[in-house]
N, C-alpha and C positions, 0 to 999 in steps of 0.2 A: 778203162782206168780211168779212178774218181780226181785223183791229183792229176793238175794239168803239170806236163813236163816242162823241164825248163832246161836249154841248153846256153850255158855261160863261158864266154870267151875272157881269157884273163891272160892280155897282153904280155902283164910284167912289165919290164924296163928297156921297152921296144917303142918302135915307132915316133916318126916324129909329125908333125902337124899335117905335112902334106899328104903322108902314107896313111894318115888316120884319114883323111879326106877321101883318099884315092878306093881305102878299106871301104869305107862305109858307104860309099858311092854304089860298090859293087855289088856291095850286102844286100841294101835296104827292096832291092827289086825282088829280091831271089827270098826273102825272110818272108816279104809280104805274104809268099803260097803258103806258109806255114800259120799263119798268124791266126787260122781258127782253133791252130788244134796245138801249138808249144810257143813259151814264154823265150825269147832270144833277146839276150843281156851282151853287152860290149863292154868290159871292165878295161879301160883305157886309162895310160898316165895322166897326173892331172894337166900338163900341159897339153894334153890333145882332148881330154873331157870337153870342152866348151864347145870343139867344133861335132863331136859325135854327137853331144847333146843336141846342138843345135840343128844337124844333120837328121837325124833320128825323130826331133819332133813329135807328131803322135800318131808315129809309124810302129811296127810291130816292133821295132827295134828298140829295148830300152838302154837307153847312157847308162853304166856303171863306175862307181870307183874302186881305188883297189886297196884304199886305206882312209882314216879320217881318224880325228881325235875328239873325245865325251865333250871336252868341253867347246862353247860355243864361239868366245873369243878372249885372247889374253896372250899373255908373254910368253908365247909358246912357237919360238921361233923353228919355219919349215914345214908345220902341223897346217892341217885344213879341217873345216867344223862342217859340221852339217848343212847350217845355212847356207855355206861357202858352195858346197856341191849341189844343194838345190836350185842355189841361185843361176849357176851354168849347164841346168837342166838334166840331171842325174835322180834316175828315181834307185837305184840299188848301189850298195857298196859292201865290199870282200871285206869281212873283220876275222880278224886271227889267221890268216894264213898263216902256214909251218915257216913260209920264211920270215914274219914278222916275227913269231915266235922264236924261231933258231938264231936268226940273224940280228935281229932287233932288240932281243930281249922281250918282248911281250910276255905278261905272265896271265893266268887265266883271270884272276882279277881285272886286269884293263880291259880285254876280251868281254868280259861280261856286262864293263861299263858301257865300253866302246855299244854294244848287242842293244842295251837298254836305251841309250837316248838315239841309236837309228829309227828303232820304232818309235819313240817319241816323235821324231820328225817327220814320222814317215817315208822312211826311206828302207827299202827291204834289206836286210841285212843277208850277207850268204857268209853263214857262221863255220871256219874250217876246224875240224877237229881230224887226228888220226897223230900215230904214234912211228916211233922210229922205227928202224932194222932191232936195235940191239935190245929193245923194248920187248918186241913181236919175238923174237928167240926167247927172250927170257920169260917169256908168257905174261908179260904184263900188257898186253897190249888193251884188255879190257877195263885195267884200273886206269890208265891212261885218259880213254877216251872217255867213259863215264866219269870220271873227275872234270873233261872240259865242258863237256853237255850239261853235267850239273851244275857249275857254277853260274853256267848261263843263265838257267833257267831258274834260277833264285832270283834273278832279278826282273825274271817276268811275270808281272801281276795284270789279272784282268784285260788278258792280249790272246788274243786266237792266233789257234797253228797255221792260218795264211800270211801271218803278217811275220813269219820268220822263215828263214831257209836257213838248213845244215848242210854241209858237204864233208862226206868221209874222206880224208885223203891220205892214205898212209905214208910217210914221209917217203919211206924207203921207194917207193914207185912213183915220185915226182921226179917228172927230168930224167929219169934213167931208162926209161924202155923197157921198166921192169913193170907188169901189173899186176893185182891182184886176180886171182882167177876169177870169174864173175859169182860162182859160189862163196871165196872168199868174201868179195865185197856186201853179198845178199848177207851174210850171216850176220856182217859187223853191223850194217845199215840194218839190220833186220833187230839187233839185241838196241840200236839206237833207239829205234820207234818204241818197244818195248818198253824201255827208261821211261821216255817220255809219257807213256800211256800211265808208268805206275806212280811221275812226278804231276804230272798236269791233268791226267785223263785219255778215255779214250777217241775222246772229240777232236782236242788238241791233237792226240799224237797221229792220228790217222788225215788228218788237213795237214798237216807238216809238210815243205818236201825236201827228201834227201836224196843229195844229190852224190854220185862215185868223181873222185877227182885223184890221176896220176897216170900217166901214160895212156891215158883217152885218146884213140885216132880210129880213122873211117872203117879200118878192120877188125877191131874189135868192138865197137860201141853197139852192132845189135845183140850180141850175147850181151853184153851190160845191161841195157835197155831191157831186157826180157825178162829180169827178177823183176820180184814181185816188188819189193819194198822200193825198189832205185828209178826216183825220179826224174833222171836226167845226169847231165855230168858239167863240174868244173871244168876247164879246159883250157892247159897252156899252148906248149910249142903247136900241136895241132891247131890253134884257133887263129895263127898268126899269117896264113894265107887261107883267103878267103874259098876257096876250090872244097879244101878239106874241111872247114867248118861249116860250109853248107851240105858235104855229106854226114856231118854228126846231125844236123836240123835235120834230115833228110831221117835217120834212122830213128830220131824221137816221133816224128811221125808216122812212120811203119808201127812203131811201138803201139801208139794211139788205135793204128787203123785194127791191128791184130786182137787189140782187147773189144773193139766193136762188132767184131765179125760176131 
């Protein structure tokens, strides 16, 4: 596998500081077994991020935030900036999750500006794209996703593909128990990679990691990871328990082992 797999946990609005400490302490030795093969990211709420970052240190686990704002300081009550995230040990940040877009009104323009700022700050952005069930049923899936991806790459100049991660998350599959078939996920992610090749060149497209997200769990992870263009997963509910998240990391390790045989 040319691209290093990534398994990213998104705790969403869950866990106290104490719960985050207990989780991270349990995860660190387990994640160490995978550090040669898989990037492991834990995207925690801002209240827990400092502890996750402190405990992770130079370990195999990368502390990630779930959101930030593209300005570095100012009158933006309730927001946090890239320098603030770096200060508490974050190395990655989710950008444009569907809940930020759908619930909090983030536009493609905002997502693109956040992505650009994250890259400038040496924070790895995990940029989420995806369609609603209504858009998919109406045949508008690719119009929606290509617009989201295209607006982001317009902001990226002289940037290597390793500086950004995309996550295809069909909104109808997030937290619903419904999952795109592995073939559907591969089709969408393959199209995203083709679009990146058209707009940024083959080298960029082949080095960008593209994850799948949407009701990923241990039972379906192996099939998802077996697809050629899927480089890992952004995991919500199944990442809240250490054991299930470790199983997902193992699925990514197994995918690496298959390609090396």
